[in-house]
PLY file of the C-alpha trace (Angstrom):
ply
format ascii 1.0
element vertex 236
property float x
property float y
property float z
element edge 235
property int vertex1
property int vertex2
end_header
-39.92 36.94 11.94
-38.87 39.33 14.67
-35.34 40.82 14.86
-34.49 38.95 17.83
-35.76 35.68 16.34
-33.64 36.45 13.18
-30.39 36.99 15.27
-31.01 33.77 17.18
-31.40 31.77 14.16
-28.43 33.16 12.49
-26.34 32.68 15.69
-27.57 29.12 15.94
-26.72 28.53 12.22
-23.24 29.87 12.71
-22.66 27.92 15.92
-23.71 24.68 13.97
-21.23 25.49 11.19
-18.31 26.15 13.49
-19.09 22.98 15.65
-19.37 20.72 12.51
-16.04 22.10 11.23
-14.29 21.56 14.69
-15.70 18.04 14.87
-14.53 17.12 11.36
-11.20 15.70 10.69
-8.82 18.39 9.67
-6.50 16.27 7.76
-6.82 13.06 5.72
-3.96 10.81 4.69
-3.73 7.61 2.37
-0.87 5.68 1.28
-1.19 4.98 -2.40
0.90 1.84 -3.06
3.34 0.90 -5.93
3.15 4.17 -7.76
5.01 7.39 -8.01
4.06 11.25 -7.57
3.50 11.95 -11.11
0.70 9.06 -11.50
-1.07 10.10 -8.40
-0.87 13.89 -9.31
-2.24 13.11 -12.83
-5.29 11.06 -11.19
-5.90 13.76 -8.67
-6.00 16.55 -11.32
-8.45 14.29 -13.44
-10.75 13.55 -10.49
-10.93 16.96 -8.84
-11.47 18.88 -12.05
-14.07 16.37 -12.89
-15.77 17.54 -9.59
-15.61 21.34 -10.75
-12.46 22.24 -8.82
-9.93 24.31 -10.44
-6.32 24.29 -10.26
-4.59 27.05 -8.35
-1.04 25.95 -7.95
1.06 22.94 -8.93
4.44 21.94 -7.80
6.33 18.55 -8.15
4.92 17.63 -4.65
2.05 19.82 -4.08
-1.38 20.84 -5.83
-3.70 23.37 -4.57
-7.26 23.07 -5.80
-9.82 25.89 -5.34
-13.72 26.03 -5.62
-15.95 29.07 -4.96
-19.44 29.12 -3.52
-22.16 31.89 -3.18
-22.85 34.56 -5.76
-21.36 37.48 -3.78
-24.83 39.29 -3.49
-27.39 37.28 -1.77
-24.94 34.71 -0.36
-21.38 35.68 0.58
-18.62 34.27 -1.50
-16.51 31.58 -0.08
-13.42 30.27 -1.69
-12.25 26.74 -0.52
-8.63 25.88 -0.92
-7.86 21.96 -1.00
-4.21 21.22 -0.55
-2.93 17.97 -1.73
0.80 17.13 -0.62
2.61 14.15 -2.03
5.41 12.19 -0.23
7.02 9.49 -1.99
8.64 6.61 0.02
9.78 3.23 -1.11
7.72 2.96 -4.15
4.47 4.35 -2.38
3.14 7.78 -2.24
1.57 9.28 0.84
-1.32 11.60 -0.12
-2.00 14.20 2.71
-5.10 16.38 2.17
-6.22 19.53 4.03
-8.46 22.30 3.35
-9.01 26.10 4.27
-11.84 28.27 3.58
-11.79 32.04 2.93
-14.55 34.29 3.17
-14.11 38.21 2.76
-10.91 38.53 4.98
-11.35 35.54 7.16
-9.39 32.34 6.69
-10.08 29.25 8.72
-9.43 25.57 8.54
-12.21 23.40 7.17
-12.95 19.76 7.94
-12.14 17.32 5.17
-14.96 14.74 5.72
-16.60 15.83 2.41
-13.45 15.13 0.62
-13.01 11.62 1.87
-14.89 9.90 -1.01
-12.82 11.93 -3.59
-9.50 11.03 -2.13
-10.56 7.41 -1.73
-11.46 7.43 -5.41
-8.12 8.72 -6.34
-6.38 6.08 -4.31
-8.61 3.26 -5.51
-8.09 4.27 -9.28
-4.20 4.10 -8.79
-3.58 1.09 -6.73
-6.79 -0.66 -6.91
-7.68 -0.77 -3.18
-11.45 -1.30 -2.65
-12.79 2.00 -1.31
-14.55 0.22 1.75
-10.92 -0.81 2.92
-9.58 2.68 2.73
-9.21 4.61 6.07
-7.46 7.67 7.41
-3.82 6.86 8.29
-3.87 10.12 10.47
-6.78 8.92 12.58
-5.76 5.25 12.81
-2.25 6.19 14.16
-3.33 8.58 16.87
-2.39 7.53 20.40
-4.90 5.20 21.72
-6.18 4.20 18.46
-4.39 0.62 18.75
-2.86 1.20 15.26
0.05 3.49 16.25
2.92 3.10 14.00
5.97 1.17 15.92
9.27 2.50 15.72
11.86 0.60 13.82
15.00 -0.91 15.61
17.06 1.07 13.05
20.48 -0.90 13.13
22.33 -1.73 10.12
25.15 -4.12 10.68
28.48 -4.95 8.80
28.20 -8.27 6.70
30.18 -10.53 9.08
30.61 -11.27 12.73
34.11 -11.10 14.04
35.73 -12.07 17.27
34.99 -8.70 18.60
31.33 -8.95 17.88
29.17 -7.28 15.07
30.12 -3.68 14.07
27.23 -1.14 13.45
27.56 0.85 10.29
24.58 3.09 10.43
21.66 4.15 12.91
18.51 5.04 11.34
17.19 8.55 12.49
14.06 8.35 14.62
14.37 4.75 15.41
14.56 3.12 18.86
18.37 2.75 18.61
18.80 6.34 17.74
16.64 7.32 20.69
18.96 5.34 23.09
22.05 7.06 21.53
23.46 4.16 19.59
26.13 5.15 17.02
27.77 3.94 13.97
31.04 2.26 14.86
29.46 0.80 18.00
30.14 -2.87 18.01
27.30 -5.36 19.36
28.72 -7.74 21.80
25.68 -9.42 23.40
22.04 -9.69 22.84
19.72 -10.49 25.87
22.89 -11.73 27.66
24.05 -14.05 24.67
27.31 -13.55 22.98
26.94 -12.42 19.35
29.84 -14.46 18.45
27.56 -17.58 19.31
25.05 -16.46 16.68
25.09 -16.48 12.81
24.30 -13.33 10.99
20.99 -14.42 9.80
20.17 -15.97 13.09
20.85 -12.68 14.84
18.69 -10.63 12.33
15.64 -13.18 12.80
15.97 -13.04 16.57
15.95 -9.03 16.66
13.01 -9.08 14.21
10.92 -11.49 16.21
11.50 -9.66 19.37
10.57 -6.44 17.84
7.44 -7.95 16.38
6.43 -9.33 19.78
6.96 -5.91 21.45
9.57 -7.43 23.81
12.52 -5.55 25.48
15.81 -6.15 24.04
19.18 -5.76 26.07
22.05 -4.92 24.04
25.62 -4.94 25.36
27.75 -2.81 22.93
31.39 -1.82 22.94
32.24 1.85 22.27
36.05 2.43 22.36
37.29 0.35 25.31
34.10 0.62 27.63
31.07 -1.67 27.39
27.64 -0.18 27.78
24.12 -1.83 28.41
21.40 -0.44 26.26
17.61 -1.57 26.65
15.37 -1.05 23.62
11.64 -1.18 24.11
8.66 0.09 22.36
6.66 2.72 24.27
0 1
1 2
2 3
3 4
4 5
5 6
6 7
7 8
8 9
9 10
10 11
11 12
12 13
13 14
14 15
15 16
16 17
17 18
18 19
19 20
20 21
21 22
22 23
23 24
24 25
25 26
26 27
27 28
28 29
29 30
30 31
31 32
32 33
33 34
34 35
35 36
36 37
37 38
38 39
39 40
40 41
41 42
42 43
43 44
44 45
45 46
46 47
47 48
48 49
49 50
50 51
51 52
52 53
53 54
54 55
55 56
56 57
57 58
58 59
59 60
60 61
61 62
62 63
63 64
64 65
65 66
66 67
67 68
68 69
69 70
70 71
71 72
72 73
73 74
74 75
75 76
76 77
77 78
78 79
79 80
80 81
81 82
82 83
83 84
84 85
85 86
86 87
87 88
88 89
89 90
90 91
91 92
92 93
93 94
94 95
95 96
96 97
97 98
98 99
99 100
100 101
101 102
102 103
103 104
104 105
105 106
106 107
107 108
108 109
109 110
110 111
111 112
112 113
113 114
114 115
115 116
116 117
117 118
118 119
119 120
120 121
121 122
122 123
123 124
124 125
125 126
126 127
127 128
128 129
129 130
130 131
131 132
132 133
133 134
134 135
135 136
136 137
137 138
138 139
139 140
140 141
141 142
142 143
143 144
144 145
145 146
146 147
147 148
148 149
149 150
150 151
151 152
152 153
153 154
154 155
155 156
156 157
157 158
158 159
159 160
160 161
161 162
162 163
163 164
164 165
165 166
166 167
167 168
168 169
169 170
170 171
171 172
172 173
173 174
174 175
175 176
176 177
177 178
178 179
179 180
180 181
181 182
182 183
183 184
184 185
185 186
186 187
187 188
188 189
189 190
190 191
191 192
192 193
193 194
194 195
195 196
196 197
197 198
198 199
199 200
200 201
201 202
202 203
203 204
204 205
205 206
206 207
207 208
208 209
209 210
210 211
211 212
212 213
213 214
214 215
215 216
216 217
217 218
218 219
219 220
220 221
221 222
222 223
223 224
224 225
225 226
226 227
227 228
228 229
229 230
230 231
231 232
232 233
233 234
234 235
């Protein structure tokens, strides 16, 4: 093989590698249901060490696994670092997986497509979800996927309606209400032109939940101090 041909083959091979890495997903996220971080970590350790990964670092909410490739003589040694992050919310654990690759002094992100079956095995082992029904939350919720996560209304009310209306005691961070500048201590006076005093507490909550589920705009009149303000909440 001529020197030029060897250079061409090597260059083509490297281009294919970089293209495959660029095209692959760089992060994989699954939601492991009805569990805790310790259980998911234990399962991840069992599965990953069974695939010949070694443990590089463990913290309460993170594990780094490594695996080496190449003999360092004929084939350059590459070390892959697989990062598992664990986020516990409402009795579920979000498992977030990414990978980097280090060869000599070069470190780069690596696609995680080859880790998908392993991560799916971990989730299925813990919460029993059939593997064929598991998908990447990160990809499913990208803009344009049709599965974007909707923002919550994010309003927590007092227990009873008074003659003044219904007082708000908390606004959830990141919610629609928070984005519109609603505050705790605001008093809800009207919903879509209907006085709150004409509603029951349960009826109001059901009405708001139905409007949110239907992606309908909601017009709220609130009283802040001595002034009334009109606020329109709508999903983007």
